[in-house]
Z-matrix of the N, CA and C atoms (Angstrom, degrees):
N
C 1 1.460
C 2 1.625 1 107.33
N 3 1.267 2 105.36 1 154.56
C 4 1.441 3 115.39 2 176.71
C 5 1.551 4 114.83 3 -115.43
N 6 1.277 5 124.45 4 163.25
C 7 1.380 6 123.70 5 -179.94
C 8 1.602 7 108.48 6 -96.72
N 9 1.297 8 114.44 7 178.79
C 10 1.541 9 118.87 8 -169.10
C 11 1.488 10 105.30 9 -69.73
N 12 1.356 11 120.00 10 -32.56
C 13 1.550 12 119.39 11 179.48
C 14 1.479 13 108.78 12 -63.15
N 15 1.299 14 120.61 13 -44.13
C 16 1.448 15 123.89 14 -175.89
C 17 1.491 16 109.09 15 -73.15
N 18 1.366 17 117.05 16 -29.25
C 19 1.436 18 115.58 17 174.59
C 20 1.560 19 114.10 18 -73.42
N 21 1.191 20 112.68 19 -33.18
C 22 1.595 21 117.83 20 173.13
C 23 1.473 22 106.65 21 -62.51
N 24 1.282 23 121.46 22 -50.67
C 25 1.563 24 124.03 23 -175.64
C 26 1.566 25 103.12 24 -61.46
N 27 1.290 26 118.61 25 -42.95
C 28 1.552 27 117.20 26 -179.50
C 29 1.428 28 110.60 27 -61.11
N 30 1.375 29 117.90 28 -45.17
C 31 1.432 30 122.39 29 178.62
C 32 1.510 31 112.27 30 -55.54
N 33 1.340 32 117.77 31 -45.16
C 34 1.440 33 123.58 32 -177.93
C 35 1.567 34 110.72 33 -66.37
N 36 1.435 35 112.21 34 -22.04
C 37 1.446 36 113.99 35 -174.33
C 38 1.592 37 106.74 36 -100.05
N 39 1.377 38 115.58 37 12.71
C 40 1.524 39 119.57 38 172.40
C 41 1.463 40 114.27 39 104.20
N 42 1.340 41 119.70 40 5.57
C 43 1.547 42 116.33 41 -179.31
C 44 1.541 43 105.35 42 -75.58
N 45 1.303 44 116.70 43 156.29
C 46 1.405 45 127.96 44 174.66
C 47 1.430 46 107.52 45 -87.97
N 48 1.288 47 123.23 46 126.79
C 49 1.473 48 124.03 47 168.24
C 50 1.544 49 110.10 48 -95.96
N 51 1.244 50 114.67 49 135.35
C 52 1.439 51 121.09 50 -175.84
C 53 1.641 52 109.62 51 -125.51
N 54 1.362 53 112.86 52 112.18
C 55 1.461 54 119.12 53 173.09
C 56 1.471 55 112.42 54 -74.62
N 57 1.302 56 121.19 55 116.85
C 58 1.417 57 125.80 56 -177.67
C 59 1.516 58 112.58 57 -102.26
N 60 1.289 59 118.10 58 13.52
C 61 1.455 60 121.96 59 -179.31
C 62 1.563 61 109.69 60 -77.38
N 63 1.372 62 117.61 61 177.21
C 64 1.458 63 118.75 62 173.32
C 65 1.559 64 111.84 63 -75.59
N 66 1.322 65 116.96 64 166.12
C 67 1.427 66 123.01 65 -178.55
C 68 1.565 67 115.99 66 -53.57
N 69 1.389 68 115.19 67 -41.35
C 70 1.491 69 117.51 68 -177.04
C 71 1.571 70 108.76 69 -70.13
N 72 1.279 71 117.15 70 -32.43
C 73 1.463 72 118.09 71 171.24
C 74 1.510 73 112.92 72 -64.58
N 75 1.282 74 114.76 73 -48.88
C 76 1.565 75 119.74 74 178.15
C 77 1.451 76 111.50 75 -56.40
N 78 1.307 77 120.46 76 -43.49
C 79 1.446 78 125.55 77 -179.58
C 80 1.453 79 111.48 78 -68.71
N 81 1.316 80 121.11 79 -29.24
C 82 1.498 81 118.47 80 176.44
C 83 1.518 82 116.36 81 -77.68
N 84 1.305 83 113.77 82 -9.54
C 85 1.490 84 118.80 83 173.13
C 86 1.497 85 108.65 84 155.90
N 87 1.304 86 118.17 85 148.73
C 88 1.448 87 120.16 86 176.28
C 89 1.540 88 114.31 87 -157.28
N 90 1.232 89 125.77 88 170.36
C 91 1.372 90 129.27 89 175.23
C 92 1.534 91 113.21 90 -56.37
N 93 1.223 92 119.85 91 125.68
C 94 1.505 93 117.77 92 175.23
C 95 1.454 94 115.47 93 -56.94
N 96 1.340 95 117.91 94 123.18
C 97 1.397 96 119.43 95 176.87
C 98 1.572 97 113.65 96 92.35
N 99 1.366 98 113.20 97 -3.34
C 100 1.499 99 117.55 98 -179.23
C 101 1.541 100 109.64 99 -71.10
N 102 1.318 101 114.51 100 159.90
C 103 1.531 102 120.97 101 168.21
C 104 1.472 103 107.12 102 -101.27
N 105 1.368 104 109.43 103 154.57
C 106 1.517 105 111.55 104 -177.00
C 107 1.496 106 106.33 105 -112.57
N 108 1.266 107 117.63 106 118.40
C 109 1.490 108 125.45 107 171.50
C 110 1.466 109 106.79 108 -140.74
N 111 1.414 110 122.17 109 100.80
C 112 1.477 111 121.85 110 -179.57
C 113 1.552 112 112.25 111 -60.65
N 114 1.256 113 119.24 112 149.45
C 115 1.448 114 125.28 113 -177.63
C 116 1.560 115 106.82 114 -54.33
N 117 1.389 116 116.15 115 -39.73
C 118 1.461 117 119.05 116 -178.36
C 119 1.512 118 113.42 117 -57.62
N 120 1.327 119 113.81 118 -37.94
C 121 1.522 120 117.83 119 179.37
C 122 1.492 121 108.30 120 -78.61
N 123 1.356 122 122.46 121 -38.73
C 124 1.445 123 121.29 122 -179.74
C 125 1.459 124 112.07 123 -65.07
N 126 1.299 125 116.56 124 -34.08
C 127 1.527 126 121.35 125 176.57
C 128 1.452 127 113.41 126 -60.79
N 129 1.353 128 118.82 127 -34.11
C 130 1.492 129 123.13 128 -179.28
C 131 1.561 130 111.62 129 -96.43
N 132 1.289 131 116.10 130 -23.68
C 133 1.482 132 122.64 131 -177.09
C 134 1.408 133 114.88 132 -148.29
N 135 1.431 134 120.80 133 80.64
C 136 1.422 135 119.45 134 -172.29
C 137 1.582 136 115.01 135 -75.93
N 138 1.237 137 120.24 136 25.60
C 139 1.488 138 124.00 137 -177.09
C 140 1.608 139 99.54 138 -90.61
N 141 1.350 140 116.81 139 104.91
C 142 1.359 141 122.05 140 178.49
C 143 1.569 142 105.73 141 -111.93
N 144 1.287 143 116.83 142 151.74
C 145 1.508 144 117.83 143 -177.71
C 146 1.531 145 114.89 144 -78.76
N 147 1.300 146 114.19 145 64.27
C 148 1.449 147 124.36 146 -179.91
C 149 1.473 148 107.33 147 -139.04
N 150 1.282 149 116.44 148 141.79
C 151 1.465 150 123.72 149 179.78
C 152 1.545 151 105.65 150 -63.52
N 153 1.353 152 124.38 151 133.26
C 154 1.403 153 121.88 152 -179.25
C 155 1.564 154 117.41 153 -57.64
N 156 1.245 155 117.11 154 -18.36
C 157 1.457 156 123.77 155 179.55
C 158 1.555 157 109.21 156 -93.69
N 159 1.263 158 123.85 157 -11.35
C 160 1.445 159 126.11 158 179.78
C 161 1.525 160 108.76 159 -74.04
N 162 1.333 161 120.92 160 128.77
C 163 1.444 162 121.86 161 178.30
C 164 1.589 163 106.62 162 -61.93
N 165 1.330 164 113.87 163 142.32
C 166 1.444 165 121.50 164 -178.67
C 167 1.528 166 107.61 165 -124.08
N 168 1.281 167 118.44 166 141.76
C 169 1.502 168 124.24 167 167.17
C 170 1.484 169 110.56 168 -120.78
N 171 1.269 170 121.67 169 117.96
C 172 1.410 171 122.46 170 173.19
C 173 1.492 172 114.41 171 -91.82
N 174 1.324 173 117.95 172 149.11
C 175 1.447 174 116.01 173 177.50
C 176 1.600 175 106.93 174 -151.57
N 177 1.390 176 113.83 175 163.34
C 178 1.416 177 120.69 176 -173.39
C 179 1.586 178 104.94 177 -150.13
N 180 1.293 179 111.46 178 -141.72
C 181 1.558 180 109.75 179 -176.66
C 182 1.619 181 107.82 180 -93.46
N 183 1.369 182 117.03 181 -32.57
C 184 1.476 183 116.69 182 -175.20
C 185 1.473 184 111.50 183 -131.98
N 186 1.387 185 115.06 184 -29.45
C 187 1.547 186 119.68 185 176.22
C 188 1.530 187 114.64 186 135.94
N 189 1.388 188 115.42 187 -22.55
C 190 1.534 189 115.97 188 -179.48
C 191 1.520 190 112.75 189 -63.19
N 192 1.301 191 118.61 190 -45.86
C 193 1.467 192 119.93 191 -177.99
C 194 1.505 193 109.10 192 -70.65
N 195 1.307 194 116.61 193 -34.92
C 196 1.554 195 120.80 194 174.53
C 197 1.432 196 110.86 195 -58.06
N 198 1.327 197 118.33 196 -49.95
C 199 1.518 198 120.51 197 178.52
C 200 1.532 199 112.72 198 -63.04
N 201 1.321 200 116.43 199 -37.09
C 202 1.425 201 117.23 200 179.89
C 203 1.585 202 113.40 201 -66.85
N 204 1.373 203 110.15 202 -43.86
C 205 1.531 204 116.25 203 173.57
C 206 1.501 205 111.87 204 -60.18
N 207 1.331 206 119.76 205 -45.49
C 208 1.534 207 127.74 206 179.25
C 209 1.595 208 105.59 207 -51.75
N 210 1.310 209 118.29 208 -52.39
C 211 1.343 210 125.13 209 -176.05
C 212 1.637 211 113.00 210 -57.11
N 213 1.383 212 111.56 211 -46.17
C 214 1.457 213 117.80 212 175.86
C 215 1.451 214 111.70 213 -62.56
N 216 1.369 215 119.17 214 -46.45
C 217 1.399 216 121.13 215 179.62
C 218 1.546 217 116.60 216 -62.02
N 219 1.352 218 116.83 217 -37.97
C 220 1.432 219 123.09 218 172.53
C 221 1.568 220 111.86 219 -59.76
N 222 1.267 221 113.10 220 -49.23
C 223 1.508 222 119.62 221 176.88
C 224 1.477 223 113.78 222 -61.11
N 225 1.349 224 118.58 223 -23.86
C 226 1.426 225 123.01 224 178.77
C 227 1.538 226 110.06 225 -89.71
N 228 1.264 227 121.34 226 -0.71
C 229 1.451 228 120.15 227 173.05
C 230 1.593 229 113.35 228 116.89
N 231 1.281 230 120.21 229 -13.55
C 232 1.453 231 120.25 230 -179.09
C 233 1.590 232 108.98 231 -67.77
N 234 1.266 233 116.08 232 125.86
C 235 1.444 234 117.50 233 -164.26
C 236 1.602 235 113.66 234 -91.77
N 237 1.198 236 121.52 235 -11.39
C 238 1.503 237 122.77 236 -174.96
C 239 1.561 238 105.61 237 -141.18
N 240 1.298 239 117.20 238 83.41
C 241 1.433 240 119.86 239 -179.03
C 242 1.587 241 108.10 240 -125.92
N 243 1.285 242 114.55 241 131.54
C 244 1.498 243 121.44 242 175.34
C 245 1.511 244 106.76 243 -130.81
N 246 1.358 245 111.47 244 150.98
C 247 1.441 246 117.44 245 175.06
C 248 1.608 247 106.58 246 -105.79
N 249 1.379 248 113.07 247 148.27
C 250 1.431 249 120.73 248 175.60
C 251 1.516 250 113.39 249 -96.28
N 252 1.356 251 114.17 250 126.58
C 253 1.403 252 115.29 251 178.49
C 254 1.551 253 106.55 252 -89.49
N 255 1.298 254 114.91 253 156.35
C 256 1.463 255 120.81 254 179.43
C 257 1.487 256 115.04 255 92.64
N 258 1.311 257 113.87 256 -29.27
C 259 1.442 258 122.58 257 173.93
C 260 1.533 259 118.95 258 68.79
N 261 1.340 260 110.65 259 -166.53
C 262 1.505 261 116.32 260 -175.69
C 263 1.530 262 116.50 261 -56.73
N 264 1.358 263 109.77 262 -35.93
C 265 1.576 264 109.50 263 178.39
C 266 1.490 265 114.37 264 -64.33
N 267 1.210 266 120.43 265 -36.03
C 268 1.458 267 122.00 266 175.75
C 269 1.527 268 109.25 267 -64.96
N 270 1.284 269 115.59 268 -44.75
C 271 1.544 270 120.36 269 179.39
C 272 1.589 271 111.01 270 -56.15
N 273 1.361 272 112.43 271 -49.97
C 274 1.461 273 120.28 272 -178.83
C 275 1.489 274 111.50 273 -67.92
N 276 1.383 275 118.91 274 -36.36
C 277 1.454 276 117.89 275 179.89
C 278 1.562 277 113.10 276 -68.94
N 279 1.335 278 114.18 277 -23.38
C 280 1.495 279 118.75 278 179.85
C 281 1.528 280 109.59 279 -78.30
N 282 1.305 281 117.25 280 -9.27
C 283 1.489 282 122.11 281 -178.55
C 284 1.491 283 113.59 282 83.66
N 285 1.371 284 118.62 283 14.98
C 286 1.408 285 120.81 284 172.22
C 287 1.560 286 117.13 285 -67.35
N 288 1.237 287 118.06 286 153.44
C 289 1.573 288 117.61 287 -177.51
C 290 1.455 289 114.18 288 -54.47
N 291 1.351 290 114.04 289 136.24
C 292 1.354 291 122.66 290 174.19
C 293 1.516 292 112.24 291 -133.12
N 294 1.245 293 118.52 292 166.39
C 295 1.482 294 120.95 293 -179.86
C 296 1.599 295 102.60 294 -131.01
């Protein structure tokens, strides 16, 4: 797992950030530019709209769902997937861009 600072650096280097929380959590605020794929959807259909060779960072509220989604994506053939520990709250508290 990586922290929110490493996730921000990865995003700036072109990584796709994927929010794996539920819709109500997404709608209450999310990382600017993130994609929305709840872990429940990824678990049943891991096809996300990201090139398999593009780095991916998954995030949730604390890290457990992000790690589960990252495992599923890796098993589906995505080659560079990391999960962010600490979640959206740590990202927002650091003052990183949110929507």
